[in-house]
C-alpha positions as CSV (number, residue, x, y, z in Angstrom):
1,X,28.0,-6.5,-11.4
2,X,29.5,-7.6,-8.1
3,X,33.0,-9.3,-8.0
4,X,34.6,-10.1,-4.7
5,X,38.0,-11.9,-4.5
6,X,39.8,-13.1,-1.4
7,X,38.2,-10.7,0.9
8,X,39.4,-10.7,4.5
9,X,38.4,-8.6,7.5
10,X,39.2,-8.8,11.2
11,X,37.9,-6.9,14.1
12,X,40.6,-7.6,16.7
13,X,40.5,-11.3,17.3
14,X,37.2,-11.7,15.5
15,X,37.3,-13.0,11.9
16,X,34.5,-11.2,10.1
17,X,35.4,-12.3,6.5
18,X,37.6,-15.3,5.7
19,X,38.9,-15.3,2.1
20,X,35.5,-14.5,0.7
21,X,35.1,-14.7,-3.1
22,X,31.8,-14.2,-4.8
23,X,30.4,-13.1,-8.2
24,X,26.9,-11.8,-9.0
25,X,25.8,-11.0,-12.5
26,X,23.3,-8.4,-14.0
27,X,19.6,-9.1,-13.4
28,X,20.3,-11.5,-10.5
29,X,18.5,-11.4,-7.2
30,X,21.1,-13.0,-4.9
31,X,20.0,-14.2,-1.4
32,X,22.7,-13.9,1.2
33,X,22.0,-16.1,4.2
34,X,23.8,-17.0,7.4
35,X,23.4,-16.7,11.2
36,X,23.9,-13.3,13.0
37,X,27.6,-12.4,13.0
38,X,28.3,-14.5,9.9
39,X,29.7,-11.6,7.8
40,X,26.7,-10.5,5.7
41,X,26.6,-6.9,6.8
42,X,30.4,-6.6,6.7
43,X,30.4,-7.7,3.1
44,X,27.7,-5.2,2.1
45,X,29.5,-2.4,3.9
46,X,32.7,-3.2,2.0
47,X,30.8,-3.1,-1.3
48,X,29.2,0.2,-0.3
49,X,32.5,1.8,0.4
50,X,31.8,2.1,4.2
51,X,34.4,-0.3,5.4
52,X,37.9,-1.2,4.2
53,X,39.0,-4.9,4.1
54,X,42.3,-6.0,5.4
55,X,43.0,-7.7,2.1
56,X,41.3,-8.8,-1.1
57,X,39.2,-6.8,-3.5
58,X,35.6,-5.9,-4.1
59,X,34.4,-4.4,-7.4
60,X,30.9,-3.0,-8.4
61,X,30.3,-2.7,-12.1
62,X,34.1,-3.1,-12.6
63,X,35.0,-0.3,-10.2
64,X,37.1,-0.8,-7.1
65,X,34.7,-0.3,-4.1
66,X,37.6,0.4,-1.8
67,X,39.8,2.8,-3.9
68,X,37.0,4.5,-5.9
69,X,34.2,4.5,-3.3
70,X,32.7,7.8,-4.6
71,X,32.3,6.4,-8.1
72,X,30.8,3.2,-6.8
73,X,28.2,5.1,-4.7
74,X,26.8,6.6,-7.9
75,X,26.1,3.1,-9.2
76,X,24.9,1.5,-5.9
77,X,22.1,1.8,-3.4
78,X,22.6,0.5,0.1
79,X,19.9,0.0,2.8
80,X,21.1,-1.2,6.2
81,X,19.2,-3.5,8.5
82,X,17.9,-0.5,10.4
83,X,16.8,2.5,8.3
84,X,16.8,5.7,10.3
85,X,14.2,8.3,9.3
86,X,14.1,12.1,10.0
87,X,11.4,13.5,12.2
88,X,9.2,16.5,11.0
89,X,9.5,15.7,7.3
90,X,6.9,14.4,5.0
91,X,7.6,11.5,2.6
92,X,7.9,14.0,-0.3
93,X,10.3,16.3,1.7
94,X,12.4,13.3,2.7
95,X,12.8,12.2,-0.9
96,X,13.5,15.8,-2.0
97,X,16.3,16.1,0.6
98,X,18.0,12.9,-0.7
99,X,17.4,13.8,-4.4
100,X,19.4,17.0,-3.7
101,X,22.0,15.0,-1.8
102,X,22.4,12.7,-4.8
103,X,23.0,15.7,-7.0
104,X,19.8,15.2,-9.1
105,X,19.1,18.4,-11.1
106,X,16.4,20.6,-9.6
107,X,14.4,20.4,-12.8
108,X,14.3,16.6,-12.8
109,X,13.7,16.1,-9.1
110,X,9.9,16.3,-9.2
111,X,9.5,13.7,-12.0
112,X,12.2,11.5,-10.4
113,X,10.4,11.5,-7.0
114,X,7.0,10.9,-8.6
115,X,8.5,7.9,-10.4
116,X,9.9,6.2,-7.3
117,X,6.7,7.0,-5.3
118,X,4.7,5.2,-8.0
119,X,7.1,2.3,-8.2
120,X,7.0,1.8,-4.4
121,X,3.3,2.4,-4.2
122,X,3.8,5.4,-1.9
123,X,2.1,8.1,-4.0
124,X,-0.9,8.3,-1.6
125,X,1.5,8.7,1.4
126,X,3.7,11.5,-0.1
127,X,2.2,14.1,2.3
128,X,2.3,11.9,5.4
129,X,4.9,12.5,8.1
130,X,7.7,10.0,7.8
131,X,7.7,9.1,11.5
132,X,4.0,8.3,11.2
133,X,4.5,5.5,8.7
134,X,4.3,1.8,9.6
135,X,7.4,-0.3,9.6
136,X,6.5,-1.7,6.2
137,X,5.9,1.7,4.7
138,X,9.2,2.9,6.0
139,X,11.0,0.0,4.4
140,X,9.3,0.9,1.1
141,X,10.4,4.5,1.6
142,X,13.9,3.2,2.1
143,X,13.8,1.4,-1.2
144,X,12.3,4.6,-2.9
145,X,15.3,6.6,-1.5
146,X,17.7,4.0,-3.0
147,X,16.1,4.3,-6.4
148,X,16.4,8.1,-6.7
149,X,19.7,8.1,-8.6
150,X,18.7,4.9,-10.6
151,X,21.5,2.6,-9.3
152,X,22.4,-0.6,-11.1
153,X,23.2,-2.5,-7.9
154,X,21.1,-2.7,-4.8
155,X,22.2,-4.0,-1.4
156,X,19.4,-4.7,1.1
157,X,20.4,-5.9,4.6
158,X,17.4,-7.7,6.2
159,X,14.8,-5.6,4.5
160,X,11.9,-7.8,5.7
161,X,12.9,-7.7,9.4
162,X,10.0,-6.8,11.6
163,X,7.4,-6.7,8.8
164,X,4.0,-8.2,9.1
165,X,3.0,-10.9,6.5
166,X,1.3,-8.4,4.1
167,X,4.2,-6.0,4.2
168,X,6.6,-8.8,3.5
169,X,4.6,-9.9,0.5
170,X,4.4,-6.4,-0.8
171,X,8.2,-5.9,-0.4
172,X,8.8,-9.2,-2.2
173,X,6.7,-8.1,-5.1
174,X,8.7,-4.8,-5.2
175,X,12.0,-6.6,-5.3
176,X,10.8,-8.9,-8.0
177,X,9.8,-5.9,-10.1
178,X,13.3,-4.4,-9.6
179,X,14.8,-7.6,-10.8
180,X,12.6,-7.5,-13.9
181,X,13.9,-4.0,-14.5
182,X,17.4,-5.4,-14.8
183,X,18.7,-4.4,-11.4
184,X,21.3,-6.5,-9.6
185,X,20.1,-7.2,-6.0
186,X,21.9,-8.6,-3.1
187,X,19.4,-9.3,-0.2
188,X,20.2,-10.8,3.2
189,X,17.3,-12.3,5.2
190,X,16.5,-14.8,7.9
191,X,13.1,-15.5,6.3
192,X,14.4,-18.3,4.1
193,X,11.1,-19.5,2.8
194,X,10.4,-16.2,1.1
195,X,13.9,-15.9,-0.3
196,X,13.6,-19.2,-2.0
197,X,10.5,-18.0,-3.9
198,X,12.2,-15.0,-5.4
199,X,16.0,-15.4,-5.7
200,X,17.9,-16.5,-8.7
201,X,20.8,-17.8,-6.5
202,X,22.0,-17.8,-2.9
203,X,25.1,-17.6,-0.9
204,X,25.5,-19.3,2.5
205,X,28.1,-17.8,4.8
206,X,29.1,-18.9,8.3
207,X,31.8,-17.3,10.5
208,X,33.0,-15.2,7.5
209,X,33.6,-18.2,5.2
210,X,31.4,-18.7,2.1
211,X,30.1,-22.3,2.3
212,X,28.1,-22.3,-0.9
213,X,27.1,-20.0,-3.8
214,X,24.8,-20.9,-6.7
215,X,21.2,-21.7,-7.6
216,X,18.8,-22.9,-4.9
217,X,18.4,-26.3,-6.6
218,X,22.1,-26.8,-6.5
219,X,22.2,-26.1,-2.8
220,X,19.5,-28.7,-2.3
221,X,21.6,-31.2,-4.3
222,X,24.8,-30.3,-2.4
223,X,23.1,-30.8,0.9
224,X,22.0,-34.3,-0.2
225,X,18.6,-33.8,1.3
226,X,17.1,-36.8,-0.5
227,X,13.5,-37.5,0.2
228,X,11.5,-36.1,3.1
229,X,8.5,-37.9,4.6
230,X,6.0,-36.4,7.0
231,X,4.4,-39.1,9.2
232,X,1.4,-38.8,11.5
233,X,0.2,-41.6,13.7
234,X,-3.3,-42.4,15.0
235,X,-3.7,-42.3,18.8
236,X,-3.8,-45.7,20.4
237,X,-7.2,-46.7,21.7
238,X,-8.0,-48.3,25.0
239,X,-8.3,-51.7,23.3
240,X,-4.9,-51.2,21.6
241,X,-2.4,-50.5,24.3
242,X,0.5,-52.0,22.2
243,X,0.1,-49.5,19.4
244,X,3.3,-47.6,18.7
245,X,3.4,-44.1,20.2
246,X,4.9,-41.1,18.5
247,X,7.8,-41.1,21.0
248,X,8.6,-44.8,20.4
249,X,8.3,-44.3,16.7
250,X,10.8,-41.4,16.9
251,X,13.3,-43.6,18.8
252,X,12.8,-46.5,16.4
253,X,13.5,-44.5,13.3
254,X,16.3,-42.5,14.8
255,X,18.2,-45.7,15.3
256,X,17.9,-46.7,11.6
257,X,21.2,-45.8,9.8
258,X,19.4,-45.7,6.5
259,X,17.8,-42.4,7.5
260,X,19.8,-39.2,7.5
261,X,17.5,-37.4,10.0
262,X,14.4,-37.8,12.1
263,X,12.8,-34.8,13.8
264,X,9.5,-34.0,15.5
265,X,7.3,-31.1,14.5
266,X,4.2,-31.0,16.7
267,X,2.4,-34.3,16.2
268,X,4.4,-35.2,13.1
269,X,7.6,-37.0,12.5
270,X,9.8,-35.6,9.7
271,X,12.0,-38.3,8.2
272,X,14.9,-37.7,5.7
273,X,16.2,-40.4,3.4
274,X,19.5,-40.0,1.7
275,X,19.6,-40.5,-2.1
276,X,20.9,-43.9,-3.3
277,X,24.6,-44.2,-4.3
278,X,23.6,-43.7,-8.0
279,X,21.9,-40.4,-7.2
280,X,18.4,-41.7,-7.5
281,X,15.8,-41.1,-4.8
282,X,15.8,-43.9,-2.2
283,X,12.7,-45.9,-1.7
284,X,10.6,-45.0,1.4
285,X,8.7,-48.2,1.5
286,X,11.0,-49.7,4.2
287,X,10.0,-46.9,6.6
288,X,6.3,-47.7,6.2
289,X,6.9,-51.4,6.6
290,X,9.1,-50.8,9.7
291,X,6.5,-48.7,11.4
292,X,3.6,-51.1,10.6
293,X,5.6,-54.2,11.7
294,X,6.2,-52.4,15.0
295,X,2.6,-51.8,15.6
296,X,2.1,-48.2,14.4
297,X,-1.3,-47.1,13.1
298,X,-0.5,-44.7,10.2
299,X,-2.8,-41.7,9.9
300,X,-0.7,-39.9,7.2
301,X,2.5,-40.8,5.3
302,X,3.3,-38.0,2.8
303,X,6.3,-36.9,0.8
304,X,7.3,-33.3,1.6
305,X,9.3,-31.0,-0.7
306,X,12.7,-30.1,0.6
307,X,13.0,-26.5,1.8
308,X,15.8,-23.9,1.7
309,X,15.8,-24.1,5.5
310,X,16.7,-27.8,5.3
311,X,19.6,-27.1,3.0
312,X,20.8,-24.3,5.3
313,X,20.7,-26.5,8.3
314,X,22.5,-29.3,6.5
315,X,25.3,-27.1,5.0
316,X,26.0,-25.0,8.2
317,X,27.3,-26.1,11.5
318,X,25.4,-23.6,13.7
319,X,28.5,-21.8,15.0
320,X,28.5,-18.0,15.3
321,X,31.1,-15.4,15.9
């Protein structure tokens, strides 16, 4: 559904896309992640026919997005990171306007609008003024607008930005429903925990270069995250001045080369163990023994599932354009 090969784009001395190649199939919900300025929005604008690359190709449903942009627009829906709305229009009037712009026959507009209102759970808001809607409702209206011409491919640039937790959950359920309908979705987001729960695959981009593309599980494996342990220590009592403090425990574990990372989250230490050379999980018993032998009083010592955020941090370098 989406096929990108060797895409390059510069803005003066800034490299926005660096030989980007990517393939997304039908029914996929592809999470596109990277820091601000990484090239996510530029990629989507090229696919939407809004921006021409310096070199390379981008196809949507087999159609060249650069040379045949008008044909592509009939198959694609694009929602930018900031969706402008028109004042003095109701939700229904807003959708009527865009249905006419998409060339939907007048006789079919009413049923089409009713269908997208129902799918996005906006039927009760159809007579409300667009500019009176909450941010979450406006984002759902943006998705409703995308669906009017029944596109096969949807590009959503930071759709959850600025939404409260309930609105994000509702948006996530809507995107999952669209995936079940067979749509191909490309979604960029900084909320990686939510992306991990709904995507079929991800792409990680940094400074215009694609660092990884594939299933989330493969990203975890590529990052060699190994096992993660969350450790809490009991506070030292007045009669135990020699008990190991959290700061001293952090320093002790940070110096151990068998660990790939030690960080502090509040009153917990998060310890990462690399997998053994044969690919099997490394034993964490030496960490427990090291702490106890050094005088630590362990309050909690719990394995923690690796997160998409962990893989992102491991695979990227933190550089931005």
